[in-house]
RODO-2510 file (C-alpha; in nm, 4 decimals, decimal comma):
residues 476
     n   res          X          Y          Z
     1     x    -7,8621    14,1965    -4,9515
     2     x    -7,6325    14,4305    -5,1499
     3     x    -7,5464    14,7868    -5,0396
     4     x    -7,8264    14,9335    -5,2544
     5     x    -8,0867    14,6968    -5,1110
     6     x    -8,0833    14,4492    -5,3974
     7     x    -8,0478    14,0736    -5,3552
     8     x    -7,7390    13,8676    -5,4285
     9     x    -7,7915    13,5283    -5,5901
    10     x    -7,5590    13,2418    -5,5123
    11     x    -7,5299    12,9200    -5,7086
    12     x    -7,7155    12,6372    -5,5369
    13     x    -7,5129    12,4073    -5,3178
    14     x    -7,4413    12,0764    -5,4956
    15     x    -7,6606    11,7927    -5,3783
    16     x    -7,5025    11,4931    -5,2041
    17     x    -7,3781    11,2131    -5,4256
    18     x    -7,5977    10,9088    -5,4758
    19     x    -7,4594    10,5536    -5,4648
    20     x    -7,6488    10,2619    -5,6249
    21     x    -7,5577     9,8954    -5,5739
    22     x    -7,6036     9,7312    -5,9162
    23     x    -7,4023     9,4141    -5,8478
    24     x    -7,1530     9,2501    -5,6169
    25     x    -7,4140     9,2392    -5,3372
    26     x    -7,4957     8,9039    -5,1782
    27     x    -7,2458     8,7454    -5,4191
    28     x    -6,8751     8,7611    -5,5007
    29     x    -6,9466     8,8321    -5,8671
    30     x    -7,0956     9,1063    -6,0846
    31     x    -6,9405     9,4062    -5,9070
    32     x    -7,1055     9,7279    -6,0327
    33     x    -7,1509    10,0470    -5,8287
    34     x    -7,2955    10,3691    -5,9695
    35     x    -7,1961    10,7070    -5,8243
    36     x    -7,4081    11,0053    -5,9324
    37     x    -7,3785    11,3765    -5,8636
    38     x    -7,5513    11,6811    -6,0141
    39     x    -7,3194    11,6709    -6,3152
    40     x    -7,1524    11,3293    -6,3142
    41     x    -7,2391    10,9637    -6,3455
    42     x    -6,9434    10,7329    -6,2781
    43     x    -6,9509    10,3534    -6,2487
    44     x    -6,6979    10,1774    -6,0252
    45     x    -6,6221     9,8314    -6,1694
    46     x    -6,8352     9,6552    -6,4287
    47     x    -6,8148     9,2804    -6,3741
    48     x    -6,9907     8,9653    -6,4903
    49     x    -7,2166     8,7619    -6,2657
    50     x    -7,0970     8,4012    -6,2415
    51     x    -7,2011     8,0814    -6,0678
    52     x    -7,5686     8,0130    -5,9966
    53     x    -7,8012     8,0184    -6,2985
    54     x    -8,0092     8,2967    -6,1466
    55     x    -7,6983     8,5118    -6,1150
    56     x    -7,5836     8,4393    -6,4697
    57     x    -7,9261     8,5389    -6,6007
    58     x    -7,8738     8,8832    -6,4480
    59     x    -7,6031     8,9479    -6,7085
    60     x    -7,8820     8,9564    -6,9691
    61     x    -8,1087     9,1997    -6,7845
    62     x    -8,0837     9,5642    -6,8947
    63     x    -7,9262     9,7960    -6,6421
    64     x    -8,1695    10,0379    -6,4731
    65     x    -8,0021    10,3263    -6,6588
    66     x    -7,8889    10,4153    -7,0069
    67     x    -7,5208    10,3177    -7,0538
    68     x    -7,4838    10,6185    -7,2851
    69     x    -7,5422    10,8439    -6,9828
    70     x    -7,2443    10,7011    -6,7909
    71     x    -6,9518    10,9399    -6,8319
    72     x    -6,6713    10,7123    -6,7081
    73     x    -6,5961    10,3749    -6,5538
    74     x    -6,3316    10,3307    -6,2830
    75     x    -6,1895     9,9788    -6,2972
    76     x    -6,0099     9,8480    -5,9877
    77     x    -5,8566     9,5380    -6,1485
    78     x    -5,8763     9,2895    -6,4334
    79     x    -6,0632     8,9900    -6,2922
    80     x    -6,3763     8,8936    -6,4875
    81     x    -6,6133     8,9576    -6,1972
    82     x    -6,4978     9,3218    -6,2027
    83     x    -6,4383     9,3918    -6,5742
    84     x    -6,6260     9,1224    -6,7664
    85     x    -6,9448     9,3219    -6,8371
    86     x    -6,7584     9,6133    -6,9975
    87     x    -6,8009     9,4945    -7,3593
    88     x    -7,1761     9,4619    -7,3050
    89     x    -7,1835     9,8130    -7,1589
    90     x    -7,0038     9,9363    -7,4714
    91     x    -7,2376     9,7414    -7,6997
    92     x    -7,5340     9,9078    -7,5265
    93     x    -7,4021    10,2614    -7,5748
    94     x    -7,1297    10,3523    -7,3232
    95     x    -6,8695    10,5799    -7,4835
    96     x    -6,6689    10,7270    -7,1936
    97     x    -6,3154    10,6517    -7,0759
    98     x    -6,2257    10,3388    -6,8793
    99     x    -5,9962    10,4697    -6,6055
   100     x    -5,7538    10,2190    -6,4546
   101     x    -5,3843    10,1414    -6,4123
   102     x    -5,1692    10,0491    -6,7113
   103     x    -5,1152     9,6898    -6,5946
   104     x    -5,4883     9,6451    -6,5372
   105     x    -5,5519     9,7700    -6,8907
   106     x    -5,3054     9,5129    -7,0289
   107     x    -5,4496     9,2270    -6,8264
   108     x    -5,8123     9,3239    -6,8917
   109     x    -5,7436     9,3132    -7,2648
   110     x    -5,6352     8,9497    -7,2250
   111     x    -5,9274     8,8606    -6,9977
   112     x    -6,1937     9,0205    -7,2177
   113     x    -6,0678     8,8645    -7,5401
   114     x    -6,0716     8,5242    -7,3730
   115     x    -6,4195     8,5894    -7,2326
   116     x    -6,5599     8,6756    -7,5770
   117     x    -6,4005     8,3591    -7,7178
   118     x    -6,5548     8,1410    -7,4473
   119     x    -6,8976     8,3059    -7,4798
   120     x    -6,8929     8,2415    -7,8541
   121     x    -6,7689     7,8855    -7,8007
   122     x    -7,0476     7,8111    -7,5507
   123     x    -7,3128     7,9552    -7,7827
   124     x    -7,1819     7,7500    -8,0764
   125     x    -7,1718     7,4336    -7,8641
   126     x    -7,5278     7,4954    -7,7422
   127     x    -7,6515     7,5448    -8,0976
   128     x    -7,4717     7,2342    -8,2219
   129     x    -7,5959     7,0067    -7,9422
   130     x    -7,9281     7,1727    -7,8635
   131     x    -7,8873     7,2179    -7,4885
   132     x    -7,9878     7,5883    -7,4759
   133     x    -8,3509     7,7000    -7,4571
   134     x    -8,2618     7,9892    -7,6890
   135     x    -8,2901     7,9356    -8,0653
   136     x    -8,0306     8,0289    -8,1655
   137     x    -7,8118     8,0855    -7,8618
   138     x    -7,6168     8,4120    -7,8866
   139     x    -7,3159     8,5296    -7,6831
   140     x    -7,3559     8,8190    -7,4396
   141     x    -7,0987     9,0072    -7,6481
   142     x    -6,8482     8,9296    -7,9213
   143     x    -6,4930     9,0016    -8,0268
   144     x    -6,5868     9,3279    -8,1988
   145     x    -6,7377     9,4579    -7,8764
   146     x    -6,4152     9,3700    -7,6966
   147     x    -6,1989     9,5499    -7,9510
   148     x    -6,4096     9,8650    -7,9110
   149     x    -6,3773     9,8326    -7,5335
   150     x    -5,9996     9,7972    -7,5411
   151     x    -5,9649    10,1240    -7,7319
   152     x    -6,1449    10,3054    -7,4495
   153     x    -5,8944    10,2203    -7,1738
   154     x    -5,7345    10,5343    -7,0341
   155     x    -5,4501    10,4340    -6,7979
   156     x    -5,3805    10,6592    -6,4998
   157     x    -5,0852    10,6362    -6,2594
   158     x    -5,1212    10,5329    -5,8983
   159     x    -5,1223    10,8097    -5,6414
   160     x    -5,2126    11,0886    -5,8832
   161     x    -5,5288    11,3018    -5,8805
   162     x    -5,7233    11,2756    -6,2073
   163     x    -6,0343    11,4771    -6,2902
   164     x    -6,2957    11,2269    -6,4058
   165     x    -6,5581    11,4900    -6,4859
   166     x    -6,6017    11,8493    -6,3689
   167     x    -6,5707    11,8441    -5,9903
   168     x    -6,5082    11,4703    -5,9498
   169     x    -6,1503    11,3685    -5,8671
   170     x    -6,0109    11,0127    -5,8731
   171     x    -5,7006    10,8796    -5,7039
   172     x    -5,5960    10,5133    -5,7334
   173     x    -5,3911    10,3365    -5,4653
   174     x    -5,2016    10,0046    -5,4810
   175     x    -5,4306     9,7231    -5,3579
   176     x    -5,1911     9,4252    -5,3680
   177     x    -5,4516     9,1796    -5,5024
   178     x    -5,3181     9,1175    -5,8540
   179     x    -5,0767     9,3075    -6,0757
   180     x    -5,2285     9,6478    -6,1494
   181     x    -5,5001     9,6224    -5,8854
   182     x    -5,6017     9,9395    -5,7059
   183     x    -5,8432    10,0699    -5,4508
   184     x    -6,0171    10,3863    -5,5607
   185     x    -6,0795    10,7185    -5,3830
   186     x    -6,3324    10,9604    -5,5348
   187     x    -6,3865    11,3211    -5,4257
   188     x    -6,7309    11,4396    -5,5364
   189     x    -6,8589    11,7853    -5,6313
   190     x    -6,9799    11,8676    -5,2800
   191     x    -6,6459    11,7670    -5,1254
   192     x    -6,7634    11,4364    -4,9814
   193     x    -6,5521    11,1314    -5,0556
   194     x    -6,6095    10,7673    -5,1424
   195     x    -6,3551    10,4841    -5,1400
   196     x    -6,3929    10,1426    -5,3021
   197     x    -6,1576     9,8653    -5,1974
   198     x    -6,2012     9,6602    -5,5134
   199     x    -6,0485     9,3273    -5,4138
   200     x    -5,8051     9,3854    -5,1308
   201     x    -5,4805     9,1914    -5,1408
   202     x    -5,2839     9,0293    -4,8621
   203     x    -4,9703     9,1500    -4,6844
   204     x    -4,8214     8,8027    -4,7427
   205     x    -4,8719     8,7893    -5,1202
   206     x    -4,5554     8,6161    -5,2442
   207     x    -4,5022     8,8545    -5,5382
   208     x    -4,6789     9,1841    -5,4654
   209     x    -4,6195     9,4508    -5,2044
   210     x    -4,8818     9,4845    -4,9285
   211     x    -5,1805     9,7100    -5,0022
   212     x    -5,1388    10,0813    -4,9460
   213     x    -5,3134    10,1623    -4,6148
   214     x    -5,6657    10,3007    -4,6152
   215     x    -5,6574    10,6697    -4,5312
   216     x    -6,0257    10,7346    -4,4799
   217     x    -6,3369    10,8465    -4,6703
   218     x    -6,6918    10,9508    -4,5902
   219     x    -6,8284    10,6285    -4,7433
   220     x    -6,6415    10,3014    -4,7987
   221     x    -6,7264    10,0058    -5,0216
   222     x    -6,5421     9,7137    -4,8621
   223     x    -6,5108     9,3683    -5,0137
   224     x    -6,6050     9,0801    -4,7832
   225     x    -6,5150     8,7665    -4,9798
   226     x    -6,3462     8,6072    -4,6771
   227     x    -6,5260     8,8218    -4,4208
   228     x    -6,5908     8,5294    -4,1877
   229     x    -6,2722     8,3300    -4,2462
   230     x    -5,9071     8,3088    -4,1529
   231     x    -5,6372     8,1957    -4,3967
   232     x    -5,4242     7,9146    -4,2535
   233     x    -5,1172     8,0184    -4,4475
   234     x    -4,8494     7,7726    -4,3293
   235     x    -5,0853     7,4770    -4,2981
   236     x    -5,2353     7,5397    -4,6421
   237     x    -4,9002     7,5260    -4,8166
   238     x    -4,8262     7,1980    -4,6391
   239     x    -5,1634     7,0542    -4,7502
   240     x    -5,0794     7,1608    -5,1039
   241     x    -4,7364     6,9955    -5,0957
   242     x    -4,8652     6,6714    -4,9411
   243     x    -5,1527     6,6432    -5,1894
   244     x    -4,9070     6,6682    -5,4778
   245     x    -4,6693     6,4189    -5,3199
   246     x    -4,9231     6,1446    -5,2523
   247     x    -5,0905     6,1875    -5,5936
   248     x    -4,7646     6,1513    -5,7842
   249     x    -4,6692     5,8555    -5,5640
   250     x    -4,9819     5,6655    -5,6648
   251     x    -4,9293     5,7430    -6,0341
   252     x    -5,1965     6,0093    -6,0648
   253     x    -5,2236     6,3569    -6,2113
   254     x    -5,2823     6,6730    -6,0095
   255     x    -5,5105     6,9215    -6,1824
   256     x    -5,5229     7,2734    -6,0390
   257     x    -5,8062     7,4926    -6,1689
   258     x    -5,6425     7,8311    -6,1450
   259     x    -5,7452     8,1853    -6,2257
   260     x    -5,5374     8,2855    -6,5243
   261     x    -5,4445     8,6233    -6,3769
   262     x    -5,2263     8,6164    -6,0636
   263     x    -5,3351     8,2789    -5,9219
   264     x    -5,1374     8,0942    -6,1868
   265     x    -4,8329     8,3051    -6,0961
   266     x    -4,8806     8,2319    -5,7245
   267     x    -4,9205     7,8582    -5,7917
   268     x    -4,6082     7,8538    -6,0107
   269     x    -4,4184     8,0381    -5,7394
   270     x    -4,5197     7,7714    -5,4860
   271     x    -4,4347     7,4878    -5,7261
   272     x    -4,0952     7,6492    -5,7841
   273     x    -4,0290     7,6389    -5,4093
   274     x    -4,1356     7,2741    -5,3914
   275     x    -3,9064     7,1934    -5,6843
   276     x    -3,6106     7,3641    -5,5145
   277     x    -3,6878     7,1825    -5,1883
   278     x    -3,7033     6,8459    -5,3632
   279     x    -4,0707     6,7914    -5,2776
   280     x    -4,1707     6,8142    -5,6434
   281     x    -3,9601     6,5483    -5,8182
   282     x    -3,7526     6,6641    -6,1117
   283     x    -3,9095     6,3924    -6,3276
   284     x    -4,2666     6,5101    -6,2657
   285     x    -4,3672     6,7471    -6,5455
   286     x    -4,5640     7,0661    -6,4755
   287     x    -4,7941     7,1849    -6,7537
   288     x    -4,9575     7,5265    -6,7820
   289     x    -5,2542     7,4788    -7,0132
   290     x    -5,4358     7,8078    -7,0641
   291     x    -5,3683     8,0565    -7,3434
   292     x    -5,4960     8,3373    -7,1226
   293     x    -5,2736     8,2322    -6,8325
   294     x    -4,9704     8,2271    -7,0612
   295     x    -5,0492     8,5768    -7,1883
   296     x    -5,0942     8,7029    -6,8307
   297     x    -4,7701     8,5325    -6,7292
   298     x    -4,5904     8,7428    -6,9884
   299     x    -4,7341     9,0617    -6,8358
   300     x    -4,5952     8,9538    -6,4974
   301     x    -4,2573     8,8748    -6,6512
   302     x    -4,2552     9,2191    -6,8127
   303     x    -4,3262     9,3679    -6,4709
   304     x    -4,0231     9,1852    -6,3312
   305     x    -3,8100     9,3028    -6,6245
   306     x    -3,9071     9,6671    -6,5644
   307     x    -3,8858     9,6312    -6,1851
   308     x    -4,2440     9,7467    -6,1364
   309     x    -4,2894     9,9164    -5,7976
   310     x    -4,5868     9,6902    -5,7188
   311     x    -4,3552     9,3899    -5,6856
   312     x    -4,1914     9,2851    -5,3614
   313     x    -3,8285     9,3877    -5,3427
   314     x    -3,7215     9,0435    -5,2175
   315     x    -3,8408     8,8704    -5,5371
   316     x    -3,7455     9,1364    -5,7916
   317     x    -3,3895     9,0109    -5,8232
   318     x    -3,5044     8,6517    -5,8696
   319     x    -3,8021     8,6918    -6,1019
   320     x    -3,7301     8,4018    -6,3365
   321     x    -3,6915     8,1554    -6,0514
   322     x    -3,9953     8,3003    -5,8750
   323     x    -4,2240     8,2060    -6,1639
   324     x    -4,0570     7,9058    -6,3276
   325     x    -4,0722     7,5635    -6,1571
   326     x    -3,8378     7,4173    -6,4173
   327     x    -3,8816     7,2056    -6,6075
   328     x    -4,2356     7,3089    -6,6928
   329     x    -4,4145     7,3105    -7,0247
   330     x    -4,6318     7,5778    -7,1796
   331     x    -4,9299     7,4305    -7,3620
   332     x    -5,0262     7,6694    -7,6404
   333     x    -5,2427     7,4930    -7,8952
   334     x    -5,5577     7,2879    -7,8560
   335     x    -5,3736     6,9962    -8,0171
   336     x    -5,1057     7,0111    -7,7457
   337     x    -5,3790     7,0219    -7,4813
   338     x    -5,5532     6,7183    -7,6271
   339     x    -5,2198     6,5337    -7,6404
   340     x    -5,2033     6,5483    -7,2592
   341     x    -5,4839     6,2920    -7,2538
   342     x    -5,2449     6,0346    -7,3978
   343     x    -4,9776     6,0889    -7,1329
   344     x    -4,9509     5,8265    -6,8597
   345     x    -4,6726     6,0103    -6,6732
   346     x    -4,7718     6,1411    -6,3276
   347     x    -4,7809     6,5190    -6,3601
   348     x    -4,9125     6,8530    -6,2359
   349     x    -5,1539     7,0367    -6,4633
   350     x    -5,2399     7,4040    -6,4033
   351     x    -5,5314     7,5197    -6,6149
   352     x    -5,7956     7,7951    -6,6187
   353     x    -6,0585     7,8767    -6,5103
   354     x    -6,0230     7,8959    -6,1337
   355     x    -6,3872     7,8147    -6,0599
   356     x    -6,4007     7,5569    -6,3433
   357     x    -6,6781     7,7484    -6,5168
   358     x    -6,5165     7,7251    -6,8605
   359     x    -6,1931     7,6897    -7,0502
   360     x    -5,9667     7,3902    -7,1014
   361     x    -5,9768     7,2848    -6,7377
   362     x    -6,3342     7,1615    -6,7848
   363     x    -6,2162     6,9137    -7,0482
   364     x    -5,9364     6,7982    -6,8184
   365     x    -6,1767     6,7528    -6,5274
   366     x    -6,4123     6,5493    -6,7424
   367     x    -6,1217     6,3147    -6,8183
   368     x    -5,9541     6,3043    -6,4753
   369     x    -6,2354     6,3120    -6,2197
   370     x    -6,3460     5,9464    -6,2639
   371     x    -5,9998     5,8100    -6,1680
   372     x    -5,9288     5,7865    -5,7908
   373     x    -5,5541     5,8128    -5,8505
   374     x    -5,5962     6,1763    -5,9536
   375     x    -5,6386     6,4882    -5,7380
   376     x    -5,8077     6,8223    -5,7937
   377     x    -5,6684     7,1083    -5,5821
   378     x    -5,8946     7,4137    -5,5465
   379     x    -5,6655     7,7088    -5,4715
   380     x    -5,9002     8,0016    -5,4225
   381     x    -6,2516     8,1196    -5,3572
   382     x    -6,5196     7,9174    -5,5355
   383     x    -6,8522     8,0965    -5,5741
   384     x    -7,1815     7,9200    -5,5147
   385     x    -7,3052     7,7390    -5,8228
   386     x    -6,9625     7,6837    -5,9806
   387     x    -6,8094     7,3429    -6,0454
   388     x    -6,5197     7,4235    -5,8120
   389     x    -6,7645     7,5004    -5,5288
   390     x    -6,9563     7,1802    -5,6004
   391     x    -6,6336     6,9809    -5,5696
   392     x    -6,5433     7,1523    -5,2416
   393     x    -6,8925     7,0769    -5,1109
   394     x    -6,8514     6,7055    -5,1844
   395     x    -7,0359     6,6568    -5,5126
   396     x    -7,0390     6,2961    -5,6355
   397     x    -7,1092     6,3918    -5,9966
   398     x    -7,0556     6,7072    -6,2045
   399     x    -7,2498     6,8125    -6,5111
   400     x    -7,0316     6,9069    -6,8072
   401     x    -7,1505     6,9772    -7,1590
   402     x    -7,4873     6,8145    -7,1035
   403     x    -7,3605     6,4909    -6,9401
   404     x    -7,2802     6,3832    -6,5840
   405     x    -6,9254     6,2861    -6,4819
   406     x    -6,8565     6,0796    -6,1651
   407     x    -6,6246     6,2356    -5,9061
   408     x    -6,3838     5,9692    -5,7765
   409     x    -6,0662     6,1775    -5,7705
   410     x    -5,9411     6,3222    -5,4417
   411     x    -6,0528     6,6818    -5,3833
   412     x    -5,8299     6,9152    -5,1789
   413     x    -5,9376     7,2672    -5,0852
   414     x    -5,6592     7,5206    -5,0197
   415     x    -5,8383     7,8587    -4,9854
   416     x    -5,5349     8,0272    -4,8267
   417     x    -5,3847     8,0527    -5,1759
   418     x    -5,6453     8,3195    -5,2409
   419     x    -5,5211     8,6717    -5,3088
   420     x    -5,8143     8,8125    -5,1076
   421     x    -5,7518     8,9477    -4,7594
   422     x    -5,9194     8,7463    -4,4857
   423     x    -6,1278     8,9003    -4,2056
   424     x    -5,8331     8,9868    -3,9797
   425     x    -5,6339     9,1350    -4,2681
   426     x    -5,9295     9,3533    -4,3698
   427     x    -5,9812     9,4827    -4,0152
   428     x    -5,6080     9,5533    -3,9820
   429     x    -5,6199     9,7478    -4,3109
   430     x    -5,9030     9,9629    -4,1762
   431     x    -5,7840    10,0001    -3,8196
   432     x    -5,5719    10,3161    -3,8441
   433     x    -5,8171    10,5172    -4,0572
   434     x    -6,0808    10,7591    -3,9282
   435     x    -6,4247    10,5937    -3,9344
   436     x    -6,6400    10,6513    -4,2427
   437     x    -6,9998    10,7591    -4,1874
   438     x    -7,0927    10,4208    -4,3387
   439     x    -6,9032    10,1124    -4,4514
   440     x    -7,0910     9,8960    -4,7034
   441     x    -6,9899     9,5294    -4,7168
   442     x    -6,9983     9,4118    -5,0794
   443     x    -6,8456     9,1360    -5,2941
   444     x    -6,9313     8,8609    -5,0488
   445     x    -7,1825     8,5855    -4,9963
   446     x    -7,4212     8,6593    -4,7061
   447     x    -7,2226     8,4760    -4,4360
   448     x    -6,9008     8,6547    -4,5319
   449     x    -7,0557     9,0012    -4,5485
   450     x    -7,2505     8,9605    -4,2264
   451     x    -6,9499     8,8153    -4,0441
   452     x    -6,7310     9,1095    -4,1440
   453     x    -7,0056     9,3567    -4,0545
   454     x    -7,0265     9,2158    -3,7028
   455     x    -6,6493     9,2129    -3,6625
   456     x    -6,6086     9,5742    -3,7792
   457     x    -6,8834     9,6803    -3,5402
   458     x    -6,7288     9,4856    -3,2519
   459     x    -6,3613     9,5740    -3,3022
   460     x    -6,3727     9,9176    -3,4636
   461     x    -6,7106    10,0531    -3,3549
   462     x    -6,7879    10,1627    -3,7121
   463     x    -7,1297    10,1715    -3,8776
   464     x    -7,1149     9,8763    -4,1167
   465     x    -7,4039     9,7743    -4,3429
   466     x    -7,4756     9,4857    -4,5786
   467     x    -7,6671     9,6569    -4,8626
   468     x    -7,9413     9,5118    -5,0803
   469     x    -7,9167     9,4749    -5,4566
   470     x    -8,0536     9,7878    -5,6216
   471     x    -8,0415     9,9903    -5,2990
   472     x    -7,9562    10,3632    -5,3266
   473     x    -7,7842    10,5616    -5,0507
   474     x    -7,6420    10,9128    -5,0112
   475     x    -7,2697    10,9838    -4,9959
   476     x    -7,2343    11,2214    -4,7023
***
């Protein structure tokens, strides 16, 4: 009441934020999380589903909201499973800023252009050979959609508060997964906070500094890719070296399906060490056959040249050696790639994509898998339904471009090369922070998410939940 007996009106208290799980649940692909308040609608990550056919079909289903109503997207990093749906979102009406770090913006530009090219290539191949049920087959998005998307990137510096919309504040923190990667902290209108790990890096990444520690939030989205696993770091690098040695000794070729962004750099760093140690013979050529990987490699070299603070201090002064297992050859054109088929010299071939879902590596696998002298080394996480996962699981044949190819080559799985934190590294990252009211385990297959949930409950005593796709929860 006022002094004269009248009433005083106060603005209503803002309602709690609402979090919706649109992707990255029960799978390591398709990360999409919607955060809504009274006056804001912000999406965290906007990735493609990959792997199993049922997952890939989800890319074609309309989102349960109008993209034009989304005011901003926060992008944690440039891998396709986190950024690859952006051009479709733009095609369907999104017009807000894409908030991310400058290096993520540079790398995402490369990734999205390559994605549009591959989508168009697959559609053209399907139409030419008639293996799609669609008549005609159309790509999910095209190069024009990508160009519109690129113009919407709005780089923000790490460690700085940025107002996304009225009352919603974003701060990005170094995540150590790939160059430019960040974990995100959002403060909502009612003062509650939400953090999203994106993909969390490892303290032992050979090029990047360890992730910035988690400082707490009311609600946490935590990736769980390796939530039930432990990386055997030293042993894995020995398996890698021995696989290369015995393959070259028997006159074979080593093909390494490698993610074009960061994994290629990590693999080249390891090959450089083997070359210096004499375990990779000087006469054995190393080829990098992926236009996207070569473009991403240049972004990493630029980061070394400018002494980017994300990079480890112990490799900054030796950047060229860190990334160049000389002599190695950059394969730019398709003609150069096809010429590799005529080479009988034992060699190492690094080619994208990492899960062998597309790109030049598929053509190399089709040629090399039938020969038992050759070896395929899988150097990261392979999602269910991908060719890389099928090889790890012991497939005897692989289907490529409508035909079956026998698998007689040696298959070596080296998951410790992954840039994802394992279960112990995740728990250590969380350990010093105050407990959130809820921790949601995302970006993991069921065994990984459930394993990490149980470990967080057991070791930290936190409330950890594996959400369902489409589930909505309050941020409070």
